[in-house]
A tleap script that builds the chain and sets N, CA, C and O, in Angstrom:
source leaprc.protein.ff14SB
mol = sequence {
  NMET ARG GLN SER ASP ARG ALA LEU CYS ASP
  THR GLU ASN MET GLN SER PRO LEU PRO PRO
  ALA THR ALA ALA THR ASP PRO LYS SER VAL
  LYS VAL ASN LEU THR THR GLY THR GLY VAL
  ASN ILE GLU TRP ALA ASP GLY HIE LEU SER
  HIE TYR GLY PHE VAL TYR LEU ARG ASP ALA
  CYS PRO CYS ALA MET CYS GLU GLU GLU ARG
  SER LYS ALA GLY ARG LYS PRO GLY ASP PRO
  PRO LYS ALA ALA PRO GLY THR LEU PRO MET
  PHE LYS ALA ALA ALA LYS PRO LEU SER ALA
  GLU GLY VAL GLY LYS TYR ALA ILE LYS PHE
  SER TRP ASN ASP SER HIE ASP LEU GLY ILE
  TYR SER TRP ARG PHE LEU ARG GLU ILE CYS
  PRO CYS THR GLU CYS GLN ALA PRO ALA GLN
  SER SER PRO ARG LEU SER CVAL
}
set mol.1.N position { 102.078 66.345 126.001 }
set mol.1.CA position { 102.666 67.599 125.600 }
set mol.1.C position { 101.857 68.152 124.429 }
set mol.1.O position { 101.578 67.441 123.464 }
set mol.2.N position { 101.491 69.412 124.523 }
set mol.2.CA position { 100.727 70.064 123.455 }
set mol.2.C position { 101.638 70.337 122.260 }
set mol.2.O position { 102.854 70.452 122.409 }
set mol.3.N position { 101.040 70.437 121.084 }
set mol.3.CA position { 101.798 70.704 119.863 }
set mol.3.C position { 102.553 72.028 119.972 }
set mol.3.O position { 103.684 72.132 119.497 }
set mol.4.N position { 101.934 73.051 120.599 }
set mol.4.CA position { 102.608 74.352 120.728 }
set mol.4.C position { 103.825 74.246 121.646 }
set mol.4.O position { 104.826 74.927 121.423 }
set mol.5.N position { 103.751 73.392 122.683 }
set mol.5.CA position { 104.903 73.178 123.570 }
set mol.5.C position { 106.009 72.429 122.833 }
set mol.5.O position { 107.193 72.695 123.040 }
set mol.6.N position { 105.619 71.499 121.979 }
set mol.6.CA position { 106.595 70.697 121.244 }
set mol.6.C position { 107.458 71.593 120.350 }
set mol.6.O position { 108.642 71.317 120.162 }
set mol.7.N position { 106.882 72.649 119.806 }
set mol.7.CA position { 107.631 73.550 118.944 }
set mol.7.C position { 108.718 74.287 119.728 }
set mol.7.O position { 109.731 74.682 119.151 }
set mol.8.N position { 108.522 74.474 121.030 }
set mol.8.CA position { 109.510 75.160 121.853 }
set mol.8.C position { 110.679 74.257 122.219 }
set mol.8.O position { 111.751 74.744 122.578 }
set mol.9.N position { 110.481 72.950 122.132 }
set mol.9.CA position { 111.522 71.996 122.496 }
set mol.9.C position { 112.150 71.437 121.231 }
set mol.9.O position { 111.557 70.592 120.560 }
set mol.10.N position { 113.340 71.903 120.905 }
set mol.10.CA position { 113.971 71.443 119.677 }
set mol.10.C position { 115.141 70.499 119.943 }
set mol.10.O position { 115.966 70.271 119.058 }
set mol.11.N position { 115.218 69.951 121.151 }
set mol.11.CA position { 116.340 69.077 121.482 }
set mol.11.C position { 116.064 67.610 121.207 }
set mol.11.O position { 116.975 66.790 121.321 }
set mol.12.N position { 114.847 67.255 120.852 }
set mol.12.CA position { 114.521 65.852 120.624 }
set mol.12.C position { 115.361 65.232 119.527 }
set mol.12.O position { 115.740 64.066 119.635 }
set mol.13.N position { 115.664 65.971 118.481 }
set mol.13.CA position { 116.387 65.427 117.339 }
set mol.13.C position { 117.875 65.754 117.349 }
set mol.13.O position { 118.568 65.503 116.363 }
set mol.14.N position { 118.374 66.307 118.447 }
set mol.14.CA position { 119.783 66.664 118.504 }
set mol.14.C position { 120.648 65.418 118.620 }
set mol.14.O position { 120.263 64.439 119.258 }
set mol.15.N position { 121.805 65.464 118.005 }
set mol.15.CA position { 122.765 64.373 118.068 }
set mol.15.C position { 123.966 64.837 118.877 }
set mol.15.O position { 124.281 66.026 118.909 }
set mol.16.N position { 124.622 63.906 119.521 }
set mol.16.CA position { 125.809 64.239 120.294 }
set mol.16.C position { 126.927 64.679 119.353 }
set mol.16.O position { 127.121 64.068 118.303 }
set mol.17.N position { 127.672 65.739 119.717 }
set mol.17.CA position { 128.811 66.156 118.892 }
set mol.17.C position { 130.008 65.226 119.067 }
set mol.17.O position { 130.975 65.316 118.311 }
set mol.18.N position { 129.954 64.338 120.050 }
set mol.18.CA position { 131.067 63.427 120.303 }
set mol.18.C position { 131.033 62.277 119.306 }
set mol.18.O position { 129.961 61.785 118.953 }
set mol.19.N position { 132.214 61.846 118.852 }
set mol.19.CA position { 132.221 60.687 117.965 }
set mol.19.C position { 131.749 59.461 118.739 }
set mol.19.O position { 131.944 59.379 119.952 }
set mol.20.N position { 131.128 58.506 118.043 }
set mol.20.CA position { 130.660 57.321 118.748 }
set mol.20.C position { 131.833 56.538 119.339 }
set mol.20.O position { 132.933 56.528 118.785 }
set mol.21.N position { 131.578 55.890 120.464 }
set mol.21.CA position { 132.627 55.096 121.108 }
set mol.21.C position { 132.978 53.909 120.229 }
set mol.21.O position { 132.118 53.337 119.559 }
set mol.22.N position { 134.253 53.545 120.241 }
set mol.22.CA position { 134.719 52.353 119.551 }
set mol.22.C position { 135.364 51.461 120.593 }
set mol.22.O position { 135.500 51.853 121.752 }
set mol.23.N position { 135.760 50.268 120.189 }
set mol.23.CA position { 136.427 49.364 121.124 }
set mol.23.C position { 137.710 49.991 121.653 }
set mol.23.O position { 138.127 49.697 122.774 }
set mol.24.N position { 138.340 50.853 120.855 }
set mol.24.CA position { 139.578 51.492 121.286 }
set mol.24.C position { 139.335 52.633 122.266 }
set mol.24.O position { 140.219 52.957 123.060 }
set mol.25.N position { 138.153 53.250 122.227 }
set mol.25.CA position { 137.896 54.405 123.092 }
set mol.25.C position { 136.851 54.121 124.152 }
set mol.25.O position { 136.437 55.035 124.866 }
set mol.26.N position { 136.420 52.892 124.270 }
set mol.26.CA position { 135.405 52.522 125.255 }
set mol.26.C position { 136.059 51.656 126.327 }
set mol.26.O position { 136.505 50.548 126.028 }
set mol.27.N position { 136.124 52.137 127.567 }
set mol.27.CA position { 136.780 51.334 128.597 }
set mol.27.C position { 135.912 50.162 129.052 }
set mol.27.O position { 134.697 50.286 129.209 }
set mol.28.N position { 136.569 49.027 129.257 }
set mol.28.CA position { 135.894 47.863 129.821 }
set mol.28.C position { 135.887 47.994 131.342 }
set mol.28.O position { 134.888 47.691 131.995 }
set mol.29.N position { 137.026 48.455 131.908 }
set mol.29.CA position { 137.105 48.707 133.346 }
set mol.29.C position { 138.088 49.839 133.611 }
set mol.29.O position { 139.066 50.020 132.884 }
set mol.30.N position { 137.807 50.594 134.666 }
set mol.30.CA position { 138.648 51.714 135.073 }
set mol.30.C position { 138.901 51.592 136.564 }
set mol.30.O position { 137.965 51.460 137.353 }
set mol.31.N position { 140.181 51.639 136.951 }
set mol.31.CA position { 140.529 51.574 138.371 }
set mol.31.C position { 141.384 52.793 138.701 }
set mol.31.O position { 142.483 52.958 138.170 }
set mol.32.N position { 140.865 53.641 139.584 }
set mol.32.CA position { 141.588 54.826 140.039 }
set mol.32.C position { 142.153 54.501 141.412 }
set mol.32.O position { 141.404 54.278 142.364 }
set mol.33.N position { 143.462 54.475 141.509 }
set mol.33.CA position { 144.145 54.083 142.747 }
set mol.33.C position { 144.459 55.298 143.615 }
set mol.33.O position { 145.622 55.662 143.788 }
set mol.34.N position { 143.412 55.922 144.160 }
set mol.34.CA position { 143.590 57.125 144.981 }
set mol.34.C position { 144.370 56.829 146.256 }
set mol.34.O position { 145.268 57.586 146.623 }
set mol.35.N position { 144.040 55.750 146.923 }
set mol.35.CA position { 144.662 55.450 148.214 }
set mol.35.C position { 146.152 55.172 148.075 }
set mol.35.O position { 146.958 55.697 148.842 }
set mol.36.N position { 146.518 54.353 147.105 }
set mol.36.CA position { 147.937 54.016 146.934 }
set mol.36.C position { 148.690 55.090 146.167 }
set mol.36.O position { 149.917 55.160 146.243 }
set mol.37.N position { 147.972 55.925 145.432 }
set mol.37.CA position { 148.610 56.993 144.671 }
set mol.37.C position { 149.350 56.511 143.439 }
set mol.37.O position { 150.198 57.228 142.908 }
set mol.38.N position { 149.041 55.296 142.970 }
set mol.38.CA position { 149.793 54.722 141.850 }
set mol.38.C position { 149.244 55.097 140.484 }
set mol.38.O position { 149.884 54.798 139.475 }
set mol.39.N position { 148.094 55.736 140.411 }
set mol.39.CA position { 147.587 56.180 139.124 }
set mol.39.C position { 146.294 55.501 138.727 }
set mol.39.O position { 145.542 55.015 139.572 }
set mol.40.N position { 146.047 55.476 137.426 }
set mol.40.CA position { 144.806 54.957 136.865 }
set mol.40.C position { 145.139 53.808 135.918 }
set mol.40.O position { 146.033 53.920 135.079 }
set mol.41.N position { 144.414 52.714 136.060 }
set mol.41.CA position { 144.538 51.576 135.150 }
set mol.41.C position { 143.232 51.448 134.379 }
set mol.41.O position { 142.149 51.432 134.963 }
set mol.42.N position { 143.351 51.358 133.061 }
set mol.42.CA position { 142.173 51.190 132.212 }
set mol.42.C position { 142.372 49.964 131.336 }
set mol.42.O position { 143.389 49.818 130.658 }
set mol.43.N position { 141.379 49.090 131.368 }
set mol.43.CA position { 141.320 48.007 130.399 }
set mol.43.C position { 140.292 48.437 129.361 }
set mol.43.O position { 139.128 48.669 129.687 }
set mol.44.N position { 140.730 48.541 128.112 }
set mol.44.CA position { 139.871 49.005 127.033 }
set mol.44.C position { 139.095 47.829 126.452 }
set mol.44.O position { 139.509 46.677 126.583 }
set mol.45.N position { 137.976 48.124 125.815 }
set mol.45.CA position { 137.122 47.082 125.249 }
set mol.45.C position { 137.835 46.257 124.180 }
set mol.45.O position { 137.438 45.124 123.909 }
set mol.46.N position { 138.890 46.817 123.564 }
set mol.46.CA position { 139.644 46.054 122.559 }
set mol.46.C position { 140.756 45.210 123.183 }
set mol.46.O position { 141.542 44.589 122.466 }
set mol.47.N position { 140.825 45.186 124.539 }
set mol.47.CA position { 141.816 44.370 125.241 }
set mol.47.C position { 143.092 45.095 125.621 }
set mol.47.O position { 143.895 44.557 126.384 }
set mol.48.N position { 143.304 46.300 125.112 }
set mol.48.CA position { 144.515 47.061 125.451 }
set mol.48.C position { 144.471 47.472 126.924 }
set mol.48.O position { 143.403 47.782 127.453 }
set mol.49.N position { 145.635 47.474 127.585 }
set mol.49.CA position { 145.743 47.916 128.973 }
set mol.49.C position { 146.566 49.192 129.016 }
set mol.49.O position { 147.634 49.267 128.407 }
set mol.50.N position { 146.076 50.195 129.732 }
set mol.50.CA position { 146.789 51.465 129.882 }
set mol.50.C position { 146.986 51.760 131.360 }
set mol.50.O position { 146.102 51.514 132.181 }
set mol.51.N position { 148.162 52.291 131.689 }
set mol.51.CA position { 148.420 52.780 133.044 }
set mol.51.C position { 148.873 54.227 132.929 }
set mol.51.O position { 149.778 54.545 132.157 }
set mol.52.N position { 148.236 55.106 133.705 }
set mol.52.CA position { 148.561 56.526 133.718 }
set mol.52.C position { 148.974 56.908 135.134 }
set mol.52.O position { 148.180 56.767 136.065 }
set mol.53.N position { 150.191 57.384 135.311 }
set mol.53.CA position { 150.593 57.929 136.596 }
set mol.53.C position { 149.871 59.246 136.820 }
set mol.53.O position { 149.513 59.938 135.867 }
set mol.54.N position { 149.660 59.585 138.079 }
set mol.54.CA position { 148.933 60.821 138.368 }
set mol.54.C position { 149.685 62.069 137.907 }
set mol.54.O position { 149.061 63.025 137.447 }
set mol.55.N position { 151.012 62.076 138.023 }
set mol.55.CA position { 151.786 63.242 137.574 }
set mol.55.C position { 151.607 63.411 136.066 }
set mol.55.O position { 151.429 64.529 135.582 }
set mol.56.N position { 151.654 62.306 135.328 }
set mol.56.CA position { 151.448 62.344 133.875 }
set mol.56.C position { 150.070 62.912 133.554 }
set mol.56.O position { 149.937 63.764 132.676 }
set mol.57.N position { 149.040 62.440 134.266 }
set mol.57.CA position { 147.680 62.922 134.011 }
set mol.57.C position { 147.539 64.411 134.317 }
set mol.57.O position { 146.890 65.143 133.570 }
set mol.58.N position { 148.145 64.853 135.408 }
set mol.58.CA position { 148.053 66.285 135.745 }
set mol.58.C position { 148.734 67.121 134.676 }
set mol.58.O position { 148.235 68.182 134.300 }
set mol.59.N position { 149.894 66.639 134.175 }
set mol.59.CA position { 150.607 67.356 133.118 }
set mol.59.C position { 149.880 67.281 131.776 }
set mol.59.O position { 150.198 68.031 130.853 }
set mol.60.N position { 148.909 66.381 131.668 }
set mol.60.CA position { 148.129 66.240 130.433 }
set mol.60.C position { 146.754 66.879 130.535 }
set mol.60.O position { 145.930 66.703 129.638 }
set mol.61.N position { 146.490 67.612 131.598 }
set mol.61.CA position { 145.155 68.165 131.818 }
set mol.61.C position { 144.614 68.799 130.533 }
set mol.61.O position { 145.263 69.660 129.940 }
set mol.62.N position { 143.416 68.364 130.106 }
set mol.62.CA position { 142.868 68.868 128.851 }
set mol.62.C position { 142.072 70.165 128.945 }
set mol.62.O position { 141.468 70.574 127.953 }
set mol.63.N position { 142.051 70.822 130.095 }
set mol.63.CA position { 141.273 72.070 130.190 }
set mol.63.C position { 141.913 73.144 129.307 }
set mol.63.O position { 143.089 73.049 128.956 }
set mol.64.N position { 141.140 74.150 128.958 }
set mol.64.CA position { 141.603 75.207 128.055 }
set mol.64.C position { 142.823 75.940 128.618 }
set mol.64.O position { 143.746 76.264 127.871 }
set mol.65.N position { 142.834 76.199 129.904 }
set mol.65.CA position { 143.945 76.924 130.523 }
set mol.65.C position { 145.251 76.126 130.398 }
set mol.65.O position { 146.281 76.672 130.003 }
set mol.66.N position { 145.199 74.839 130.736 }
set mol.66.CA position { 146.403 74.003 130.662 }
set mol.66.C position { 146.826 73.759 129.223 }
set mol.66.O position { 148.019 73.734 128.920 }
set mol.67.N position { 145.854 73.580 128.334 }
set mol.67.CA position { 146.160 73.361 126.918 }
set mol.67.C position { 146.868 74.580 126.334 }
set mol.67.O position { 147.825 74.441 125.572 }
set mol.68.N position { 146.398 75.775 126.692 }
set mol.68.CA position { 147.034 77.000 126.197 }
set mol.68.C position { 148.461 77.118 126.730 }
set mol.68.O position { 149.381 77.460 125.986 }
set mol.69.N position { 148.640 76.835 128.015 }
set mol.69.CA position { 149.972 76.894 128.625 }
set mol.69.C position { 150.921 75.903 127.945 }
set mol.69.O position { 152.075 76.230 127.668 }
set mol.70.N position { 150.424 74.688 127.678 }
set mol.70.CA position { 151.255 73.677 127.011 }
set mol.70.C position { 151.614 74.090 125.592 }
set mol.70.O position { 152.762 73.946 125.173 }
set mol.71.N position { 150.635 74.603 124.850 }
set mol.71.CA position { 150.909 74.970 123.455 }
set mol.71.C position { 151.912 76.123 123.373 }
set mol.71.O position { 152.747 76.144 122.468 }
set mol.72.N position { 151.844 77.074 124.295 }
set mol.72.CA position { 152.813 78.177 124.315 }
set mol.72.C position { 154.229 77.671 124.591 }
set mol.72.O position { 155.206 78.218 124.079 }
set mol.73.N position { 154.326 76.614 125.410 }
set mol.73.CA position { 155.629 76.062 125.775 }
set mol.73.C position { 156.086 74.965 124.803 }
set mol.73.O position { 157.203 74.459 124.917 }
set mol.74.N position { 155.220 74.601 123.850 }
set mol.74.CA position { 155.573 73.562 122.895 }
set mol.74.C position { 155.601 72.162 123.490 }
set mol.74.O position { 156.356 71.301 123.038 }
set mol.75.N position { 154.770 71.938 124.513 }
set mol.75.CA position { 154.722 70.623 125.159 }
set mol.75.C position { 153.517 69.836 124.667 }
set mol.75.O position { 152.496 70.412 124.292 }
set mol.76.N position { 153.646 68.519 124.671 }
set mol.76.CA position { 152.531 67.626 124.373 }
set mol.76.C position { 151.856 67.262 125.691 }
set mol.76.O position { 152.465 67.389 126.753 }
set mol.77.N position { 150.593 66.807 125.632 }
set mol.77.CA position { 149.940 66.353 126.866 }
set mol.77.C position { 150.769 65.277 127.556 }
set mol.77.O position { 151.202 64.310 126.929 }
set mol.78.N position { 150.981 65.459 128.851 }
set mol.78.CA position { 151.772 64.519 129.638 }
set mol.78.C position { 153.213 64.936 129.829 }
set mol.78.O position { 153.878 64.458 130.747 }
set mol.79.N position { 153.717 65.836 128.960 }
set mol.79.CA position { 155.087 66.316 129.120 }
set mol.79.C position { 155.147 67.260 130.319 }
set mol.79.O position { 154.284 68.126 130.463 }
set mol.80.N position { 156.151 67.106 131.180 }
set mol.80.CA position { 156.253 67.997 132.346 }
set mol.80.C position { 156.662 69.412 131.935 }
set mol.80.O position { 157.355 69.592 130.934 }
set mol.81.N position { 156.237 70.415 132.705 }
set mol.81.CA position { 156.668 71.789 132.397 }
set mol.81.C position { 158.171 71.928 132.621 }
set mol.81.O position { 158.747 71.300 133.510 }
set mol.82.N position { 158.781 72.754 131.803 }
set mol.82.CA position { 160.221 73.004 131.938 }
set mol.82.C position { 160.426 74.294 132.720 }
set mol.82.O position { 159.720 75.281 132.512 }
set mol.83.N position { 161.399 74.271 133.616 }
set mol.83.CA position { 161.720 75.477 134.380 }
set mol.83.C position { 162.392 76.487 133.456 }
set mol.83.O position { 163.144 76.113 132.556 }
set mol.84.N position { 162.119 77.750 133.684 }
set mol.84.CA position { 162.752 78.805 132.898 }
set mol.84.C position { 164.257 78.784 133.152 }
set mol.84.O position { 164.688 78.500 134.269 }
set mol.85.N position { 165.060 79.082 132.130 }
set mol.85.CA position { 166.506 79.088 132.324 }
set mol.85.C position { 166.921 80.037 133.445 }
set mol.85.O position { 166.433 81.164 133.528 }
set mol.86.N position { 167.808 79.580 134.291 }
set mol.86.CA position { 168.322 80.391 135.387 }
set mol.86.C position { 167.484 80.367 136.649 }
set mol.86.O position { 167.892 80.957 137.649 }
set mol.87.N position { 166.341 79.719 136.652 }
set mol.87.CA position { 165.523 79.664 137.859 }
set mol.87.C position { 165.955 78.476 138.715 }
set mol.87.O position { 166.371 77.435 138.206 }
set mol.88.N position { 165.847 78.660 139.995 }
set mol.88.CA position { 166.183 77.590 140.929 }
set mol.88.C position { 164.990 76.660 141.076 }
set mol.88.O position { 163.844 77.107 141.114 }
set mol.89.N position { 165.265 75.363 141.160 }
set mol.89.CA position { 164.140 74.434 141.334 }
set mol.89.C position { 163.470 74.654 142.691 }
set mol.89.O position { 164.136 74.816 143.713 }
set mol.90.N position { 162.152 74.656 142.673 }
set mol.90.CA position { 161.385 74.828 143.901 }
set mol.90.C position { 160.736 73.497 144.248 }
set mol.90.O position { 160.435 72.688 143.371 }
set mol.91.N position { 160.524 73.283 145.548 }
set mol.91.CA position { 159.824 72.073 145.945 }
set mol.91.C position { 158.369 72.202 145.538 }
set mol.91.O position { 157.721 73.222 145.772 }
set mol.92.N position { 157.883 71.155 144.933 }
set mol.92.CA position { 156.480 71.114 144.548 }
set mol.92.C position { 155.992 69.710 144.852 }
set mol.92.O position { 156.577 68.728 144.395 }
set mol.93.N position { 154.933 69.617 145.614 }
set mol.93.CA position { 154.382 68.300 145.945 }
set mol.93.C position { 153.964 67.591 144.660 }
set mol.93.O position { 153.457 68.217 143.729 }
set mol.94.N position { 154.181 66.287 144.621 }
set mol.94.CA position { 153.778 65.506 143.450 }
set mol.94.C position { 152.271 65.604 143.266 }
set mol.94.O position { 151.508 65.610 144.232 }
set mol.95.N position { 151.864 65.680 142.024 }
set mol.95.CA position { 150.435 65.768 141.716 }
set mol.95.C position { 149.726 64.504 142.162 }
set mol.95.O position { 150.171 63.388 141.891 }
set mol.96.N position { 148.615 64.703 142.852 }
set mol.96.CA position { 147.800 63.585 143.310 }
set mol.96.C position { 146.363 64.075 143.396 }
set mol.96.O position { 146.099 65.144 143.945 }
set mol.97.N position { 145.440 63.299 142.857 }
set mol.97.CA position { 144.048 63.736 142.974 }
set mol.97.C position { 143.511 63.495 144.374 }
set mol.97.O position { 143.826 62.494 145.019 }
set mol.98.N position { 142.701 64.427 144.825 }
set mol.98.CA position { 142.008 64.270 146.097 }
set mol.98.C position { 140.730 63.472 145.898 }
set mol.98.O position { 140.251 62.797 146.810 }
set mol.99.N position { 140.177 63.564 144.667 }
set mol.99.CA position { 138.978 62.806 144.327 }
set mol.99.C position { 138.921 62.619 142.818 }
set mol.99.O position { 139.584 63.320 142.053 }
set mol.100.N position { 138.111 61.656 142.420 }
set mol.100.CA position { 137.873 61.391 140.997 }
set mol.100.C position { 136.402 61.041 140.843 }
set mol.100.O position { 135.819 60.384 141.706 }
set mol.101.N position { 135.803 61.482 139.741 }
set mol.101.CA position { 134.398 61.173 139.509 }
set mol.101.C position { 134.150 61.005 138.015 }
set mol.101.O position { 134.786 61.658 137.188 }
set mol.102.N position { 133.227 60.131 137.689 }
set mol.102.CA position { 132.845 59.931 136.302 }
set mol.102.C position { 132.041 61.120 135.803 }
set mol.102.O position { 131.313 61.760 136.562 }
set mol.103.N position { 132.184 61.404 134.523 }
set mol.103.CA position { 131.408 62.456 133.874 }
set mol.103.C position { 130.583 61.756 132.798 }
set mol.103.O position { 131.095 61.403 131.736 }
set mol.104.N position { 129.320 61.566 133.086 }
set mol.104.CA position { 128.481 60.802 132.168 }
set mol.104.C position { 129.100 59.449 131.897 }
set mol.104.O position { 129.648 58.813 132.797 }
set mol.105.N position { 129.010 59.013 130.659 }
set mol.105.CA position { 129.625 57.747 130.264 }
set mol.105.C position { 130.838 57.977 129.384 }
set mol.105.O position { 131.348 57.040 128.770 }
set mol.106.N position { 131.309 59.229 129.318 }
set mol.106.CA position { 132.353 59.530 128.352 }
set mol.106.C position { 133.663 60.031 128.947 }
set mol.106.O position { 134.620 60.224 128.197 }
set mol.107.N position { 133.754 60.253 130.260 }
set mol.107.CA position { 134.960 60.884 130.782 }
set mol.107.C position { 135.107 60.677 132.290 }
set mol.107.O position { 134.238 60.117 132.958 }
set mol.108.N position { 136.244 61.153 132.789 }
set mol.108.CA position { 136.525 61.166 134.215 }
set mol.108.C position { 137.110 62.540 134.548 }
set mol.108.O position { 137.774 63.162 133.718 }
set mol.109.N position { 136.857 62.995 135.754 }
set mol.109.CA position { 137.327 64.316 136.200 }
set mol.109.C position { 138.013 64.150 137.545 }
set mol.109.O position { 137.558 63.378 138.389 }
set mol.110.N position { 139.107 64.875 137.745 }
set mol.110.CA position { 139.869 64.813 138.991 }
set mol.110.C position { 139.866 66.171 139.687 }
set mol.110.O position { 139.835 67.212 139.031 }
set mol.111.N position { 139.898 66.153 141.004 }
set mol.111.CA position { 140.194 67.347 141.801 }
set mol.111.C position { 141.589 67.122 142.353 }
set mol.111.O position { 141.808 66.214 143.155 }
set mol.112.N position { 142.538 67.957 141.920 }
set mol.112.CA position { 143.953 67.757 142.239 }
set mol.112.C position { 144.370 68.457 143.523 }
set mol.112.O position { 143.702 69.384 143.981 }
set mol.113.N position { 145.473 68.008 144.098 }
set mol.113.CA position { 145.986 68.589 145.339 }
set mol.113.C position { 146.543 70.002 145.150 }
set mol.113.O position { 146.899 70.650 146.134 }
set mol.114.N position { 146.626 70.492 143.916 }
set mol.114.CA position { 147.038 71.886 143.686 }
set mol.114.C position { 145.817 72.784 143.459 }
set mol.114.O position { 145.944 73.901 142.958 }
set mol.115.N position { 144.627 72.279 143.834 }
set mol.115.CA position { 143.346 72.993 143.736 }
set mol.115.C position { 142.807 73.112 142.318 }
set mol.115.O position { 141.828 73.823 142.092 }
set mol.116.N position { 143.419 72.436 141.367 }
set mol.116.CA position { 142.941 72.482 139.981 }
set mol.116.C position { 141.907 71.378 139.777 }
set mol.116.O position { 142.115 70.243 140.206 }
set mol.117.N position { 140.790 71.713 139.121 }
set mol.117.CA position { 139.760 70.687 138.889 }
set mol.117.C position { 138.956 70.946 137.618 }
set mol.117.O position { 137.790 70.561 137.532 }
set mol.118.N position { 139.568 71.592 136.641 }
set mol.118.CA position { 138.836 71.980 135.439 }
set mol.118.C position { 138.877 70.947 134.319 }
set mol.118.O position { 138.006 70.959 133.448 }
set mol.119.N position { 139.849 70.067 134.318 }
set mol.119.CA position { 140.020 69.136 133.215 }
set mol.119.C position { 139.015 67.997 133.214 }
set mol.119.O position { 138.788 67.358 134.242 }
set mol.120.N position { 138.422 67.748 132.073 }
set mol.120.CA position { 137.548 66.595 131.884 }
set mol.120.C position { 138.271 65.676 130.900 }
set mol.120.O position { 138.426 66.008 129.725 }
set mol.121.N position { 138.708 64.528 131.390 }
set mol.121.CA position { 139.510 63.583 130.621 }
set mol.121.C position { 138.580 62.583 129.927 }
set mol.121.O position { 138.146 61.608 130.540 }
set mol.122.N position { 138.278 62.826 128.650 }
set mol.122.CA position { 137.403 61.896 127.924 }
set mol.122.C position { 138.152 60.588 127.699 }
set mol.122.O position { 139.383 60.549 127.695 }
set mol.123.N position { 137.382 59.521 127.512 }
set mol.123.CA position { 138.013 58.222 127.250 }
set mol.123.C position { 138.826 58.308 125.962 }
set mol.123.O position { 139.914 57.738 125.882 }
set mol.124.N position { 138.316 59.006 124.961 }
set mol.124.CA position { 139.050 59.165 123.693 }
set mol.124.C position { 140.390 59.855 123.934 }
set mol.124.O position { 141.424 59.411 123.433 }
set mol.125.N position { 140.365 60.944 124.706 }
set mol.125.CA position { 141.594 61.672 125.015 }
set mol.125.C position { 142.581 60.761 125.740 }
set mol.125.O position { 143.765 60.731 125.403 }
set mol.126.N position { 142.095 60.018 126.739 }
set mol.126.CA position { 142.986 59.136 127.493 }
set mol.126.C position { 143.604 58.064 126.598 }
set mol.126.O position { 144.779 57.732 126.752 }
set mol.127.N position { 142.831 57.527 125.674 }
set mol.127.CA position { 143.399 56.513 124.770 }
set mol.127.C position { 144.445 57.146 123.860 }
set mol.127.O position { 145.467 56.527 123.568 }
set mol.128.N position { 144.198 58.375 123.411 }
set mol.128.CA position { 145.152 59.059 122.537 }
set mol.128.C position { 146.468 59.370 123.228 }
set mol.128.O position { 147.518 59.392 122.585 }
set mol.129.N position { 146.422 59.611 124.534 }
set mol.129.CA position { 147.656 59.956 125.254 }
set mol.129.C position { 148.220 58.767 126.039 }
set mol.129.O position { 149.075 58.946 126.906 }
set mol.130.N position { 147.749 57.563 125.738 }
set mol.130.CA position { 148.242 56.377 126.445 }
set mol.130.C position { 149.769 56.378 126.415 }
set mol.130.O position { 150.364 56.445 125.339 }
set mol.131.N position { 150.413 56.303 127.590 }
set mol.131.CA position { 151.868 56.404 127.628 }
set mol.131.C position { 152.621 55.101 127.370 }
set mol.131.O position { 153.850 55.087 127.438 }
set mol.132.N position { 151.923 54.017 127.078 }
set mol.132.CA position { 152.629 52.741 126.886 }
set mol.132.C position { 153.499 52.786 125.631 }
set mol.132.O position { 153.257 53.576 124.719 }
set mol.133.N position { 154.499 51.936 125.603 }
set mol.133.CA position { 155.441 51.880 124.486 }
set mol.133.C position { 154.733 51.602 123.170 }
set mol.133.O position { 155.060 52.203 122.146 }
set mol.134.N position { 153.772 50.701 123.193 }
set mol.134.CA position { 153.024 50.334 121.980 }
set mol.134.C position { 152.306 51.538 121.383 }
set mol.134.O position { 152.332 51.735 120.168 }
set mol.135.N position { 151.670 52.339 122.220 }
set mol.135.CA position { 150.924 53.506 121.730 }
set mol.135.C position { 151.835 54.673 121.383 }
set mol.135.O position { 151.528 55.435 120.466 }
set mol.136.N position { 152.940 54.831 122.090 }
set mol.136.CA position { 153.843 55.957 121.851 }
set mol.136.C position { 154.641 55.791 120.567 }
set mol.136.O position { 155.021 56.787 119.952 }
set mol.137.N position { 154.907 54.554 120.145 }
set mol.137.CA position { 155.688 54.333 118.927 }
set mol.137.C position { 155.030 54.980 117.707 }
set mol.137.O position { 155.708 55.711 116.985 }
set mol.138.N position { 153.730 54.744 117.443 }
set mol.138.CA position { 153.114 55.415 116.294 }
set mol.138.C position { 153.009 56.926 116.493 }
set mol.138.O position { 153.044 57.678 115.519 }
set mol.139.N position { 152.881 57.377 117.733 }
set mol.139.CA position { 152.735 58.814 118.004 }
set mol.139.C position { 154.024 59.562 117.671 }
set mol.139.O position { 153.984 60.744 117.329 }
set mol.140.N position { 155.161 58.881 117.768 }
set mol.140.CA position { 156.431 59.534 117.442 }
set mol.140.C position { 156.539 59.846 115.962 }
set mol.140.O position { 157.199 60.811 115.576 }
set mol.141.N position { 155.890 59.031 115.120 }
set mol.141.CA position { 156.010 59.212 113.686 }
set mol.141.C position { 154.869 60.014 113.057 }
set mol.141.O position { 154.978 60.441 111.908 }
set mol.142.N position { 153.772 60.224 113.801 }
set mol.142.CA position { 152.656 60.992 113.250 }
set mol.142.C position { 152.075 61.892 114.307 }
set mol.142.O position { 152.154 61.577 115.494 }
set mol.143.N position { 151.483 63.025 113.904 }
set mol.143.CA position { 150.901 63.941 114.896 }
set mol.143.C position { 149.674 63.326 115.558 }
set mol.143.O position { 148.980 62.508 114.955 }
set mol.144.N position { 149.412 63.723 116.793 }
set mol.144.CA position { 148.261 63.239 117.534 }
set mol.144.C position { 146.984 63.855 116.981 }
set mol.144.O position { 146.991 64.932 116.386 }
set mol.145.N position { 145.881 63.130 117.199 }
set mol.145.CA position { 144.579 63.680 116.840 }
set mol.145.C position { 144.242 64.789 117.797 }
set mol.145.O position { 144.590 64.719 118.976 }
set mol.146.N position { 143.580 65.798 117.321 }
set mol.146.CA position { 143.124 66.834 118.249 }
set mol.146.C position { 141.824 66.377 118.873 }
set mol.146.O position { 141.012 65.715 118.227 }
set mol.147.N position { 141.629 66.731 120.129 }
set mol.147.CA position { 140.438 66.292 120.861 }
set mol.147.C position { 139.437 67.396 120.898 }
set mol.147.O position { 138.359 67.232 121.469 }
savepdb mol mol.pdb
quit
């Protein structure tokens, strides 16, 4: 590469804006149970085990559109939407991904049966929203980290 070309490429010294992975945010293994529809199991590098149901994950979608909808309704990631007062409940198929794929080494992405596929679920985000009793206890007493 010529010196003049090198001046045009300024990405060599760029650092990732993502915080470095820790044992708490780095998965040791990830199992997505698409066929059985039972959800996602993650064993974290620090030994913690997390299970996420697909409905919970869909309700926690981290995309900008879903995040805005949740914040307007005062819901946390994973909380189901509330029906407007006076509306009749409508049948809605349970959320289930049609496919799942890794996004680099930092996240997973789902294509849902409601045609939504914008959310990129980082490992950090998934650890923060872990629905287990152990993780939810501290979350009740302190606000969640923003992702």
